[in-house]
N, C-alpha and C positions, 0 to 999 in steps of 0.2 A: 416517115410517114406510111402508111399503109391502107390500100382498100381493098374490100372484097362487096361485088355488088353496090350497094351506098351507104356502107357503114365503113367507117374513119376510126383507125385507134393511132397513138402516136409509139413509138418504140424508145426506148429508153435503156442504162445500165446503171449499177450500183454497185459499189466494193464492201464484201465483209469484211469483220474483223481479223481473218486471218489472209486476208489478198484476194482471194475468188471474187472475178467479177461475173455477175449475172444479168441477165437480162429480165425486161418487164414490159410490156405495153397497159396501155389504160386507155381510155374511152367515156365520154359523159363527165359528168359533175356531179356534186351533193355526198351523202352518204358516204363512204366508202365501203367497194364489197372485196375483198380478196379472196381470189379464185386461185386454188394447185391443181395441177395434171397429175395425170396415172403415168405409169411407170415407162420410162421409154416416149412419153407424150412432149408438148410441150404448152404452153399457154394459147397459144394462136389454135395450135388444133383443137386443143379438148374444149376450148371456154369460146371462142371468139369468131370462126368460121360456123361452126355450127349452129348459131342463131341467139345461143343463151345470153355473151354479154350486151350484142346490139339489142336484145330487149329489155335488158335493166338498163342502159345506158338513159335514157330519157329521165329516170328518176334518179341515179346512183352516179358514182363515179366507180369506175368497175376496173378492177387492175387484177393483170394475169402476169406469174412469176414464173419464168423457167426455173426449176431448180437446178442443183449442180447436175454438170455430167447431161442435162437435159437441152434441147432446144438451141437457142444459141448464149447459152451458159457455158463458163469455164468448168472443166472436173472439179478441181481444187484439189486439195491434197485428200491421201488415202483416211478412211471412217466418215467420208461425208454424208454417207447418208445418216446417221446421227446428228446431223447437225442443220436440216432442212427443216427444223422446227425453228429452229434459233435464228436461221437465216430469215425467215417471217418476220419474228420479232425485231430483228435488228433492221428488215427493210421498214417495220412502222416507226419505231424507233427515227429514221432517216429522216422518213418523210412527216414525222411531226402528226402522225394517226397515233390517239388515245385509244379508241376503238372502234371496231370494225365490224362485217357480217362477215367471217369466214369459213371458207369451204372448199373442201376436196374431192376428186375421183379417184377411186383406186387406192393407188399409192399416198393420194394424196389426201384421202382422208385419215391416213397413217399420220400424215403428216400434222392436219387440222388435229386429231388428239394429239400428238406432242404438245401444240400449245396449248390445248386444253388442260393438260396434266402441268405444264409448269406456270401459263398464264392465265387463266379463266378469265381476269379481270380486263382483257383484251377482247371482249365478244361484246356484240351485239347482239349476234345470232352465231349457230355453229350449223353447218350444211354440210352432210355426207351423201356422194355418190358412187355406185358403186362398192361400199365402205358399209361400216359402221364400227361399233365395239363387240369385241368379244366377250361371249355369256359367261360368267361366273362358271366352275364346276360344278357348285352344289347347286344351278338350276339347269345344267346344260340339257338333262333330261327330259327335260319340262320344253323346249323349243320344237315347235309345231315340225313337222318335216316339209322341205322344202320340194319345189318340180324337178326330177331327174332329166337330164340329157340335155341337148344343145336347143337353143330359141329356135324359130324356125327360119329366120334369115340371118342367124349369128356365119353359118358358113360362107353364104353371101358377101355380109361385110367383111367376113377376114380374107375374103377370096379377092375383094376389091383392093383392100389393105394392100396385099401382096401383089398385087399385077399392077394398082396404081401408086406409087409409094408417096407421098408428101415431100414437099422440098425442105429442106432445112430450117428450123425455126415454126413448122406448122406441121408435124408430125401429131398423129391422135395419140397415140401413146396404147397402153394396154396391151395390146396383141403385136405392139411395135416392137416391145422390148425381149421379144423373143427371136426378132426377127433380125438383128445387128448385134455385132460383137457386143459382150460386157463393155462399158469403159465408166470412169469416174466413180461416182459412189457405188454402183453396182457391181463392179469388178470384186469375184472371187466372193458372193456375199453367202453365206452358209445359209441355206432355206430352214434348219430347223432353230437355229439359232436366230433367225428373224422372225418367225412363229412365235417361240417362246418371249422374244422381246415386244412383241406386239400382244401376247396375253399380261406379260407385265405391266404395260403401258395402260392395257384397259384399265385393271384392277388397280391402278394409281390414280384414276378421275372420280372425283367425287359427282357424280351426274347428279344425284338427289339434292346436292345444293346449289347447285344452279338455277340462276332464276332466268336468264333467257331462254327462249324457244328453241329448238333443235329439229333440223329436219332429216331425214335419210328418205332418197330414193335411188331405187336399185329397181333390176330388171326381173320379172314373174323366175326368169330361170338362172338366176345369178343370186343364189339363196339370200333369199330377202329376209326368212326370218333368222336362220341363223345370225344376221349380221345386226339385227334390230330389236331382238326379246328383250336384250338389258336393258337398253333405251327406252323400249315401250314399258317395263318394269318401272326402271327407277327414275328415271325423268320428269319433271314440273310440267313442262310443255313442248310435250314433243307429237311431232306428224311424221306418218308414216306414208312414201309413195310408192305403190309397186307399179310397174308400167307392164302390163299386160304384154306377152307374146315378146319378149324383149331379154338378150341376152348381156354379157359385161359391157364386148364392144359395139355392139348394134343399139344400146340405150344410149349413146354419147355420141358415135359416129356421125360426122355429114353425111346428109344422105339417108339416114336410117333414124336417127334421134326421131322418137316421136314428140309432136308438140307438148302432147301432157307434161313432160320433163318443163319446157320450158315454161310453159303459164306455171307449173307448181312454182317453178323459184321465183318467177315475178311476184303470184302471188304472195308469197312467205316475204321475200326482202321486203317489198312495198307496204305490208301492214305490220311489217317488226320494226320499220325503220324508225327511232325517234320522231317525236312530231316535227314538224318544221312546214311551216306554210310559205304561200305564194301570196306576198303582200300584194295589193295594188299599187301601181306603178306610180298614183299621184302620193300613195305614204311612204313609200320608197323615194320618192324624191325629195319629199319634206325631211324624210328622217337624215338624206345624204348633204341636205343643206344647214342643217344645225353645225354647229362648230366642232367638231368631232375628230380624231386621227384616224387613217387607216393603217393597219400592218401589210405589208409590203414582204411577200414571201416569193423568194428565188430559189434555186437550183446551184449549190456548191458543185466545182467540179468532178468532188469524192460523192458526190448525188447528197451529200446535208444538205436542207433548208437554211437558208439563210433569211432571217426577220428581223426586222424593223419598223417601228412607229414612225410615222410622218404626216404632217399639215398635207392636202389636199385639197382640190376641187372636182365638181362633176359639172358638165354643161351636155348632160342629156344623152351624148354617146361615149363619151372617153371620161377616163378619170384623169385628171393629171398631179406630177409629183412632181418636186424639186427638188435634186440632188447633185452633188458634185463628182469632176470628173475622179477623184480622191478616194472616192467612197467603195465599197464592195459591190452597192447595188450597180454601178455604173460598169466595171468587170464583168458582172453576173449576166446582165442584161445585153449587152456590147455579143457576151458569144450563146447564152440563150435565151429567146424574149418571151419564156413560160414564165405565168406569175397567177398567184392566188393572194386576194385582198379578203381581209375581213374588216369590218367596221362595225364598230360595237358601242355599247353606251357601261359606265364605269360598273355596271352589276351583273354584265352579259344577259341580261335578260330581253334585251334587242339587238339584234344582229343582223348582216348581210355576209354573206359568202357568195364571191365571183371571181373565175376563172377567166385567164385572157393572156394577152397578148401583150407586150412592153415593146416600144418605137420610142428610143432616144433622139431627141430635137435638139441640134447644138445652133440651130438659128435664133440666137438671144433676140435680135431688134423684130424677128417675125413673132416671139412669141412671149412679147413685154406684158399683153395684155391678162395672158393666162398665169404669167408669176406674179403681176398684179394682184389676180382674182384669190388667188391663193394667199396672198399675207392679207389682204383688205377680208376675207371671210374669218382669218385669227386675229383681227384686230391689233396688225401690225401697221404704224404707217407709213405709206409708199411715197417716194421722191418721184419726182418728175420723171419722164423717158430717160432724158442724160443719164441723170444720175444713179435711176436705176439699171440702166446697162453698164456704167462702170462697175458697179455694184456686183451685179452676176459676172460681169468678167472677170474682175479682181478674186473673187472665190471659186474661178471656172465653174461654173453651173451649168447645167443640161436638167432639160426637161424629160420628164417621162410620161410618155402619152399611153395609157393602156386602155387596148378595147377589150370590153368585156366578149365573151364567146357566143353568149346569145342574150336575150331581150331582159330588162327587168323581170319580167313574168317567170324566166325560165330560172333565176338564180333562186339560193338557198336562203329563206330568211324566217326568223323570227321573233316574234312580239310586235309586228309592224303590222298585223292583220285588223 
């Protein structure tokens, strides 16, 4: 767990199909936002220490992935640059994320475009920072001229980057790519081939067919018109933000990023997130008191989610779930206490999503009342204490005590208001 000022994120790893181990960080809960850094950078350096992720975390689960050969991720085999978009999709599959707000800065925009080309159904929205989509040759002459020369504070940002480099896993990127030896996916990249691939990728994207919103945020001195003209022409719902006086590095780097960038991201994400309401505490309590199951999700060693439906009881502070020592849940939560809960009804029209921490309680006699409450809630006759205790011991039962990360008012709910 890492702390910067008053913000906290957690750090994790997952392994993709070819065996490459990738690092990722997250903070907050709710509808996921997946952010991808620039070349030579890192998730923390591009999104977390500069204020963007902390500003989104009160309403969303913000995730940053270190791409191959960046931050704390392994380089993987040769040709990794072409696998980055697939890595994002594989991460979503492992995490059980069907759709998300997906966006990137600089190289991260190129990765975002790759996902748009292959898996547009995974987007709630798309965001491009310091990047965009190349205009077609037919329309290239119609693109307005961009400002020439460096941004007023670009040299200062570059100088600070050169003289005060960030530590491993917190690189800001973009300018960083030129300041360290090529490794991993960028080793031996042919620039002309890269540009040709970028044009082909842009041409493969059916912008006019997307119903979800798209935003581009670029510095005034970072060719904003060249990067966004095609999106302006073709996208159904497009927002274009140009940051006055900013260049490619100064638009995103900690200490130089303008508040306009952060505010634009927050406004865009919060207004395009599918409707989730904050229900009253009494209505959520009544919902939880009904006879229903909770889907408990933990994280396997390989990063894949493990989900099971379970009976439960809620006492106003914690959820309680009964399990046994030979179940996967016992092994998972002994190693990693992170847990996600889904409590819904048969139609999915009403639900509550809860992030929390699981504690394993093995003192069966001390927890008899809670084991009894779980069974009584679901209509199962309960023996006297001694008989119940013998039954629990025979089955090798333990109790999962799950503490939510925030109060009921902070949970994501639907249909309970």
